[in-house]
Gaussian input, Z-matrix of N, CA and C with variables (Angstrom, degrees):
# hf/3-21g

backbone

0 1
 N
 C     1     B1
 C     2     B2     1     A1
 N     3     B3     2     A2     1     D1
 C     4     B4     3     A3     2     D2
 C     5     B5     4     A4     3     D3
 N     6     B6     5     A5     4     D4
 C     7     B7     6     A6     5     D5
 C     8     B8     7     A7     6     D6
 N     9     B9     8     A8     7     D7
 C    10    B10     9     A9     8     D8
 C    11    B11    10    A10     9     D9
 N    12    B12    11    A11    10    D10
 C    13    B13    12    A12    11    D11
 C    14    B14    13    A13    12    D12
 N    15    B15    14    A14    13    D13
 C    16    B16    15    A15    14    D14
 C    17    B17    16    A16    15    D15
 N    18    B18    17    A17    16    D16
 C    19    B19    18    A18    17    D17
 C    20    B20    19    A19    18    D18
 N    21    B21    20    A20    19    D19
 C    22    B22    21    A21    20    D20
 C    23    B23    22    A22    21    D21
 N    24    B24    23    A23    22    D22
 C    25    B25    24    A24    23    D23
 C    26    B26    25    A25    24    D24
 N    27    B27    26    A26    25    D25
 C    28    B28    27    A27    26    D26
 C    29    B29    28    A28    27    D27
 N    30    B30    29    A29    28    D28
 C    31    B31    30    A30    29    D29
 C    32    B32    31    A31    30    D30
 N    33    B33    32    A32    31    D31
 C    34    B34    33    A33    32    D32
 C    35    B35    34    A34    33    D33
 N    36    B36    35    A35    34    D34
 C    37    B37    36    A36    35    D35
 C    38    B38    37    A37    36    D36
 N    39    B39    38    A38    37    D37
 C    40    B40    39    A39    38    D38
 C    41    B41    40    A40    39    D39
 N    42    B42    41    A41    40    D40
 C    43    B43    42    A42    41    D41
 C    44    B44    43    A43    42    D42
 N    45    B45    44    A44    43    D43
 C    46    B46    45    A45    44    D44
 C    47    B47    46    A46    45    D45
 N    48    B48    47    A47    46    D46
 C    49    B49    48    A48    47    D47
 C    50    B50    49    A49    48    D48
 N    51    B51    50    A50    49    D49
 C    52    B52    51    A51    50    D50
 C    53    B53    52    A52    51    D51
 N    54    B54    53    A53    52    D52
 C    55    B55    54    A54    53    D53
 C    56    B56    55    A55    54    D54
 N    57    B57    56    A56    55    D55
 C    58    B58    57    A57    56    D56
 C    59    B59    58    A58    57    D57
 N    60    B60    59    A59    58    D58
 C    61    B61    60    A60    59    D59
 C    62    B62    61    A61    60    D60
 N    63    B63    62    A62    61    D61
 C    64    B64    63    A63    62    D62
 C    65    B65    64    A64    63    D63
 N    66    B66    65    A65    64    D64
 C    67    B67    66    A66    65    D65
 C    68    B68    67    A67    66    D66
 N    69    B69    68    A68    67    D67
 C    70    B70    69    A69    68    D68
 C    71    B71    70    A70    69    D69
 N    72    B72    71    A71    70    D70
 C    73    B73    72    A72    71    D71
 C    74    B74    73    A73    72    D72
 N    75    B75    74    A74    73    D73
 C    76    B76    75    A75    74    D74
 C    77    B77    76    A76    75    D75
 N    78    B78    77    A77    76    D76
 C    79    B79    78    A78    77    D77
 C    80    B80    79    A79    78    D78
 N    81    B81    80    A80    79    D79
 C    82    B82    81    A81    80    D80
 C    83    B83    82    A82    81    D81
 N    84    B84    83    A83    82    D82
 C    85    B85    84    A84    83    D83
 C    86    B86    85    A85    84    D84
 N    87    B87    86    A86    85    D85
 C    88    B88    87    A87    86    D86
 C    89    B89    88    A88    87    D87
 N    90    B90    89    A89    88    D88
 C    91    B91    90    A90    89    D89
 C    92    B92    91    A91    90    D90
 N    93    B93    92    A92    91    D91
 C    94    B94    93    A93    92    D92
 C    95    B95    94    A94    93    D93
 N    96    B96    95    A95    94    D94
 C    97    B97    96    A96    95    D95
 C    98    B98    97    A97    96    D96
 N    99    B99    98    A98    97    D97
 C   100   B100    99    A99    98    D98
 C   101   B101   100   A100    99    D99
 N   102   B102   101   A101   100   D100
 C   103   B103   102   A102   101   D101
 C   104   B104   103   A103   102   D102
 N   105   B105   104   A104   103   D103
 C   106   B106   105   A105   104   D104
 C   107   B107   106   A106   105   D105
 N   108   B108   107   A107   106   D106
 C   109   B109   108   A108   107   D107
 C   110   B110   109   A109   108   D108
 N   111   B111   110   A110   109   D109
 C   112   B112   111   A111   110   D110
 C   113   B113   112   A112   111   D111
 N   114   B114   113   A113   112   D112
 C   115   B115   114   A114   113   D113
 C   116   B116   115   A115   114   D114
 N   117   B117   116   A116   115   D115
 C   118   B118   117   A117   116   D116
 C   119   B119   118   A118   117   D117
 N   120   B120   119   A119   118   D118
 C   121   B121   120   A120   119   D119
 C   122   B122   121   A121   120   D120
 N   123   B123   122   A122   121   D121
 C   124   B124   123   A123   122   D122
 C   125   B125   124   A124   123   D123
 N   126   B126   125   A125   124   D124
 C   127   B127   126   A126   125   D125
 C   128   B128   127   A127   126   D126
 N   129   B129   128   A128   127   D127
 C   130   B130   129   A129   128   D128
 C   131   B131   130   A130   129   D129
 N   132   B132   131   A131   130   D130
 C   133   B133   132   A132   131   D131
 C   134   B134   133   A133   132   D132
 N   135   B135   134   A134   133   D133
 C   136   B136   135   A135   134   D134
 C   137   B137   136   A136   135   D135
 N   138   B138   137   A137   136   D136
 C   139   B139   138   A138   137   D137
 C   140   B140   139   A139   138   D138
 N   141   B141   140   A140   139   D139
 C   142   B142   141   A141   140   D140
 C   143   B143   142   A142   141   D141
 N   144   B144   143   A143   142   D142
 C   145   B145   144   A144   143   D143
 C   146   B146   145   A145   144   D144
 N   147   B147   146   A146   145   D145
 C   148   B148   147   A147   146   D146
 C   149   B149   148   A148   147   D147
 N   150   B150   149   A149   148   D148
 C   151   B151   150   A150   149   D149
 C   152   B152   151   A151   150   D150
 N   153   B153   152   A152   151   D151
 C   154   B154   153   A153   152   D152
 C   155   B155   154   A154   153   D153
 N   156   B156   155   A155   154   D154
 C   157   B157   156   A156   155   D155
 C   158   B158   157   A157   156   D156
 N   159   B159   158   A158   157   D157
 C   160   B160   159   A159   158   D158
 C   161   B161   160   A160   159   D159
 N   162   B162   161   A161   160   D160
 C   163   B163   162   A162   161   D161
 C   164   B164   163   A163   162   D162
 N   165   B165   164   A164   163   D163
 C   166   B166   165   A165   164   D164
 C   167   B167   166   A166   165   D165
 N   168   B168   167   A167   166   D166
 C   169   B169   168   A168   167   D167
 C   170   B170   169   A169   168   D168
 N   171   B171   170   A170   169   D169
 C   172   B172   171   A171   170   D170
 C   173   B173   172   A172   171   D171
 N   174   B174   173   A173   172   D172
 C   175   B175   174   A174   173   D173
 C   176   B176   175   A175   174   D174
 N   177   B177   176   A176   175   D175
 C   178   B178   177   A177   176   D176
 C   179   B179   178   A178   177   D177
 N   180   B180   179   A179   178   D178
 C   181   B181   180   A180   179   D179
 C   182   B182   181   A181   180   D180
 N   183   B183   182   A182   181   D181
 C   184   B184   183   A183   182   D182
 C   185   B185   184   A184   183   D183

   B1=1.4433
   B2=1.5268
   B3=1.2971
   B4=1.4584
   B5=1.5296
   B6=1.3207
   B7=1.4618
   B8=1.5242
   B9=1.3226
   B10=1.4648
   B11=1.5273
   B12=1.3290
   B13=1.4626
   B14=1.5247
   B15=1.3175
   B16=1.4554
   B17=1.5262
   B18=1.3240
   B19=1.4601
   B20=1.5196
   B21=1.3256
   B22=1.4645
   B23=1.5269
   B24=1.3276
   B25=1.4580
   B26=1.5265
   B27=1.3398
   B28=1.4593
   B29=1.5235
   B30=1.3176
   B31=1.4637
   B32=1.5325
   B33=1.3329
   B34=1.4622
   B35=1.5278
   B36=1.3222
   B37=1.4639
   B38=1.5274
   B39=1.3155
   B40=1.4647
   B41=1.5273
   B42=1.3292
   B43=1.4582
   B44=1.5254
   B45=1.3350
   B46=1.4614
   B47=1.5296
   B48=1.3300
   B49=1.4667
   B50=1.5245
   B51=1.3283
   B52=1.4572
   B53=1.5280
   B54=1.3147
   B55=1.4652
   B56=1.5282
   B57=1.3242
   B58=1.4678
   B59=1.5357
   B60=1.3289
   B61=1.4652
   B62=1.5227
   B63=1.3236
   B64=1.4609
   B65=1.5243
   B66=1.3339
   B67=1.4643
   B68=1.5135
   B69=1.3269
   B70=1.4627
   B71=1.5312
   B72=1.3287
   B73=1.4656
   B74=1.5287
   B75=1.3260
   B76=1.4635
   B77=1.5236
   B78=1.3338
   B79=1.4653
   B80=1.5248
   B81=1.3284
   B82=1.4640
   B83=1.5242
   B84=1.3203
   B85=1.4647
   B86=1.5277
   B87=1.3171
   B88=1.4612
   B89=1.5274
   B90=1.3253
   B91=1.4631
   B92=1.5248
   B93=1.3210
   B94=1.4580
   B95=1.5315
   B96=1.3283
   B97=1.4574
   B98=1.5260
   B99=1.3346
   B100=1.4677
   B101=1.5301
   B102=1.3311
   B103=1.4706
   B104=1.5300
   B105=1.3218
   B106=1.4584
   B107=1.5244
   B108=1.3183
   B109=1.4531
   B110=1.5225
   B111=1.3298
   B112=1.4616
   B113=1.5240
   B114=1.3302
   B115=1.4620
   B116=1.5318
   B117=1.3387
   B118=1.4627
   B119=1.5268
   B120=1.3209
   B121=1.4629
   B122=1.5273
   B123=1.3122
   B124=1.4585
   B125=1.5301
   B126=1.3377
   B127=1.4682
   B128=1.5248
   B129=1.3179
   B130=1.4705
   B131=1.5261
   B132=1.3314
   B133=1.4664
   B134=1.5273
   B135=1.3207
   B136=1.4649
   B137=1.5321
   B138=1.3304
   B139=1.4697
   B140=1.5207
   B141=1.3217
   B142=1.4662
   B143=1.5255
   B144=1.3408
   B145=1.4618
   B146=1.5302
   B147=1.3376
   B148=1.4677
   B149=1.5248
   B150=1.3229
   B151=1.4695
   B152=1.5223
   B153=1.3232
   B154=1.4692
   B155=1.5244
   B156=1.3281
   B157=1.4658
   B158=1.5259
   B159=1.3174
   B160=1.4684
   B161=1.5290
   B162=1.3292
   B163=1.4618
   B164=1.5222
   B165=1.3185
   B166=1.4653
   B167=1.5251
   B168=1.3360
   B169=1.4674
   B170=1.5165
   B171=1.3151
   B172=1.4599
   B173=1.5209
   B174=1.3205
   B175=1.4718
   B176=1.5197
   B177=1.3311
   B178=1.4636
   B179=1.5252
   B180=1.3334
   B181=1.4667
   B182=1.5185
   B183=1.3077
   B184=1.4689
   B185=1.5043
   A1=108.81
   A2=115.87
   A3=122.00
   A4=110.53
   A5=115.54
   A6=121.15
   A7=110.73
   A8=117.39
   A9=120.41
   A10=110.82
   A11=116.83
   A12=120.68
   A13=110.23
   A14=116.11
   A15=120.54
   A16=111.72
   A17=116.92
   A18=120.54
   A19=111.97
   A20=117.04
   A21=121.37
   A22=112.05
   A23=117.46
   A24=121.73
   A25=110.57
   A26=115.64
   A27=120.39
   A28=109.52
   A29=115.81
   A30=120.98
   A31=110.78
   A32=117.19
   A33=120.56
   A34=110.71
   A35=116.08
   A36=120.35
   A37=110.85
   A38=116.54
   A39=120.64
   A40=111.15
   A41=116.51
   A42=119.60
   A43=111.19
   A44=116.76
   A45=120.62
   A46=110.56
   A47=116.54
   A48=121.29
   A49=110.48
   A50=116.75
   A51=121.56
   A52=110.61
   A53=116.60
   A54=120.96
   A55=110.40
   A56=116.31
   A57=121.32
   A58=111.22
   A59=116.56
   A60=120.70
   A61=112.08
   A62=116.94
   A63=119.52
   A64=111.05
   A65=116.91
   A66=120.40
   A67=111.49
   A68=116.22
   A69=120.53
   A70=110.82
   A71=116.64
   A72=120.45
   A73=110.63
   A74=117.01
   A75=120.35
   A76=110.54
   A77=116.59
   A78=120.46
   A79=111.89
   A80=117.02
   A81=120.41
   A82=111.03
   A83=116.99
   A84=120.09
   A85=110.69
   A86=116.32
   A87=120.31
   A88=110.48
   A89=116.64
   A90=120.68
   A91=110.87
   A92=116.96
   A93=121.10
   A94=110.83
   A95=115.93
   A96=120.50
   A97=111.90
   A98=116.70
   A99=119.24
   A100=111.66
   A101=115.33
   A102=122.99
   A103=114.09
   A104=116.56
   A105=120.21
   A106=112.54
   A107=116.64
   A108=120.50
   A109=109.66
   A110=115.77
   A111=120.78
   A112=112.13
   A113=117.08
   A114=121.01
   A115=109.50
   A116=117.91
   A117=120.01
   A118=113.93
   A119=118.78
   A120=121.58
   A121=111.34
   A122=116.89
   A123=121.10
   A124=110.68
   A125=116.96
   A126=120.88
   A127=110.30
   A128=117.38
   A129=119.98
   A130=111.24
   A131=117.46
   A132=120.21
   A133=111.00
   A134=116.17
   A135=119.82
   A136=110.45
   A137=117.27
   A138=120.11
   A139=110.99
   A140=116.25
   A141=120.25
   A142=111.00
   A143=116.87
   A144=119.89
   A145=111.00
   A146=116.13
   A147=120.33
   A148=109.76
   A149=116.96
   A150=121.13
   A151=111.22
   A152=116.88
   A153=120.25
   A154=110.84
   A155=116.40
   A156=120.46
   A157=109.81
   A158=116.98
   A159=120.16
   A160=111.38
   A161=117.02
   A162=120.69
   A163=110.79
   A164=116.90
   A165=120.35
   A166=110.11
   A167=117.35
   A168=120.11
   A169=111.13
   A170=117.63
   A171=121.04
   A172=111.07
   A173=117.47
   A174=120.16
   A175=110.84
   A176=116.56
   A177=119.63
   A178=111.52
   A179=116.99
   A180=121.02
   A181=112.25
   A182=117.37
   A183=120.30
   A184=112.38
   D1=136.45
   D2=-177.51
   D3=-86.68
   D4=148.35
   D5=179.31
   D6=-64.41
   D7=-33.62
   D8=179.62
   D9=-63.25
   D10=-36.76
   D11=177.43
   D12=-66.78
   D13=-38.44
   D14=-178.10
   D15=-69.14
   D16=-34.80
   D17=-178.39
   D18=-66.31
   D19=-23.42
   D20=179.33
   D21=-80.20
   D22=-14.62
   D23=-176.60
   D24=-84.13
   D25=154.75
   D26=176.71
   D27=-81.09
   D28=170.37
   D29=-178.89
   D30=-63.32
   D31=-38.04
   D32=179.53
   D33=-65.56
   D34=-41.49
   D35=178.41
   D36=-65.65
   D37=-38.36
   D38=178.86
   D39=-66.15
   D40=-40.05
   D41=177.58
   D42=-64.71
   D43=-39.65
   D44=177.81
   D45=-65.46
   D46=-41.05
   D47=178.48
   D48=-64.33
   D49=-39.92
   D50=178.79
   D51=-62.69
   D52=-43.53
   D53=178.71
   D54=-63.46
   D55=-41.94
   D56=178.86
   D57=-62.93
   D58=-44.34
   D59=-179.73
   D60=-66.23
   D61=-38.15
   D62=178.19
   D63=-65.83
   D64=-37.56
   D65=175.50
   D66=-65.03
   D67=-40.77
   D68=178.05
   D69=-64.26
   D70=-40.32
   D71=178.42
   D72=-63.47
   D73=-40.54
   D74=177.20
   D75=-59.98
   D76=-46.38
   D77=-180.00
   D78=-63.56
   D79=-39.96
   D80=179.08
   D81=-65.40
   D82=-41.38
   D83=178.25
   D84=-64.15
   D85=-39.23
   D86=178.44
   D87=-64.20
   D88=-45.46
   D89=178.10
   D90=-62.07
   D91=-38.53
   D92=179.59
   D93=-65.53
   D94=-37.25
   D95=-178.58
   D96=-66.66
   D97=-32.08
   D98=-179.44
   D99=-102.91
   D100=18.19
   D101=174.26
   D102=58.19
   D103=39.85
   D104=176.05
   D105=-115.01
   D106=7.60
   D107=-178.18
   D108=-88.00
   D109=121.37
   D110=-177.60
   D111=-76.51
   D112=-39.72
   D113=-176.11
   D114=-123.09
   D115=95.96
   D116=-178.21
   D117=-65.86
   D118=-18.27
   D119=178.53
   D120=-70.45
   D121=-16.21
   D122=178.90
   D123=-62.37
   D124=-32.24
   D125=179.43
   D126=-61.75
   D127=-47.75
   D128=-179.37
   D129=-67.15
   D130=-33.96
   D131=177.16
   D132=-63.37
   D133=-42.46
   D134=-179.96
   D135=-68.10
   D136=-38.23
   D137=177.06
   D138=-60.98
   D139=-40.72
   D140=179.42
   D141=-67.31
   D142=-37.47
   D143=176.45
   D144=-64.11
   D145=-40.35
   D146=177.31
   D147=-60.62
   D148=-44.03
   D149=179.03
   D150=-62.32
   D151=-40.13
   D152=178.78
   D153=-63.04
   D154=-45.04
   D155=-179.64
   D156=-62.73
   D157=-44.37
   D158=-179.37
   D159=-64.93
   D160=-36.76
   D161=178.18
   D162=-64.02
   D163=-45.48
   D164=-179.91
   D165=-65.79
   D166=-39.24
   D167=176.92
   D168=-61.20
   D169=-43.48
   D170=179.11
   D171=-64.95
   D172=-36.51
   D173=178.44
   D174=-67.32
   D175=-37.25
   D176=179.71
   D177=-70.84
   D178=-32.32
   D179=-178.57
   D180=-79.63
   D181=-20.68
   D182=-178.10
   D183=-82.00

């Protein structure tokens, strides 16, 4: 997800996206733990998306 797309979203939408990404990260970690994850790089991609969402949220709150 691009930062420009995130900047267009409202704070409520960003919070919902953050919750969704954290749930996805939990599921990916669980799959990785039981060796069912096909693409382990997906975990780092989701972490970076979470960081992007949090950065945009902090910019909107400041």
